[in-house]
C-alpha positions in Angstrom: 19.4 21.9 -7.4 16.5 23.5 -9.1 15.4 26.8 -7.8 12.0 27.1 -6.2 10.3 28.1 -9.7 11.7 25.0 -11.5 10.5 22.9 -8.7 7.0 24.4 -9.1 7.0 23.9 -12.8 8.0 20.3 -12.3 6.3 18.9 -9.5 3.4 21.3 -8.9 3.1 23.6 -6.2 4.8 22.8 -2.7 2.9 22.2 0.2 2.5 25.1 2.6 4.5 23.9 5.6 1.6 25.0 8.1 -0.9 22.5 6.4 0.7 19.7 8.1 0.5 20.6 11.7 -0.6 17.9 13.3 1.5 14.7 14.5 -0.3 11.4 14.1 1.3 7.9 15.0 0.1 4.9 12.9 -0.3 1.6 14.9 -0.7 -1.8 13.8 -2.2 -4.6 15.8 0.0 -7.5 17.1 -0.8 -10.6 19.1 1.2 -12.0 22.0 1.4 -15.7 23.0 -0.4 -14.7 26.3 -4.2 -15.2 26.7 -6.7 -13.6 29.2 -8.3 -15.7 31.5 -11.0 -16.3 29.0 -8.8 -17.7 26.6 -8.9 -14.8 24.4 -5.3 -13.8 22.9 -4.0 -10.6 24.3 -3.7 -7.9 21.6 -1.0 -4.8 21.7 -0.7 -2.2 19.3 2.8 -1.3 18.2 3.9 2.1 16.6 4.4 1.6 12.9 5.2 5.4 12.0 5.0 8.8 13.1 4.3 11.6 10.4 3.0 15.1 10.2 -0.7 15.5 8.7 -3.7 17.8 8.5 -6.5 16.2 10.5 -9.8 17.9 9.7 -13.1 17.3 11.7 -15.9 16.7 8.9 -18.8 19.2 9.0 -21.7 20.4 6.8 -21.6 18.9 3.2 -18.4 17.1 3.8 -19.6 15.3 6.7 -23.0 14.2 4.7 -21.1 13.4 1.6 -18.5 11.1 3.7 -21.5 9.6 5.8 -23.2 8.4 2.5 -20.5 5.8 2.3 -19.2 5.4 5.8 -22.1 6.2 8.3 -19.5 6.8 11.4 -17.2 9.1 9.5 -15.9 11.9 11.4 -12.3 12.9 10.4 -10.5 13.5 7.2 -6.5 13.2 7.3 -4.4 14.5 4.3 -0.7 13.1 4.8 2.2 12.2 2.7 1.9 8.9 1.0 3.1 5.8 3.0 3.1 2.3 1.4 1.3 -0.3 3.4 -1.3 1.5 5.2 -4.6 -0.6 5.7 -8.0 -0.2 7.5 -6.9 -2.8 10.1 -4.5 -0.2 11.5 -5.3 2.6 13.8 -4.2 6.3 14.5 -3.0 7.9 17.7 -3.3 11.7 17.7 -2.0 14.0 20.4 -4.3 16.9 20.5 -5.3 19.5 23.2 -3.2 17.5 26.0 -4.5 14.1 25.6 -4.1 11.2 23.2 -6.9 10.6 20.8 -7.3 7.0 19.2 -9.0 6.9 15.6 -10.1 4.0 13.8 -9.4 4.0 10.0 -12.3 3.5 7.6 -10.6 4.1 4.3 -7.0 5.0 3.0 -7.2 6.6 -0.5 -4.7 8.0 -3.2 -6.8 10.4 -4.7 -4.3 11.6 -7.4 -2.9 8.0 -8.1 0.6 9.3 -8.1 1.8 8.6 -4.7 2.3 11.7 -3.4 -0.4 12.3 -0.7 -3.0 10.0 0.9 -6.5 10.9 2.2 -7.7 8.8 5.2 -11.3 8.9 6.5 -11.5 7.8 10.3 -13.8 7.6 13.0 -13.5 7.8 17.2 -12.2 4.6 18.6 -14.8 2.7 20.6 -13.4 0.3 23.2 
């Protein structure tokens, strides 16, 4: 096992453990065979993966820059890379004693190395 200095030289600086202090749950939409009285299929959200992440509320220049592309952008989430996440999924985030649901606008791998993902999200509207 390499020591800490060899690890930094080979893989870059390790992540500060306090960075990923939020716990989020990715959820994927599923349909049941049941329908409502209006004939609309019932939709349920199943948990896909729970992980640690950094959820940052956008403000100032960051908010303006993100809203150039996504007008409703409000949050930037940094997390470890997880294969298969799409903009059709949503995020359930436990914060301040309540569960907040976020709709995903974009999932990016900025470095292209498959180490971290940056997710742009907005508040969920029912």
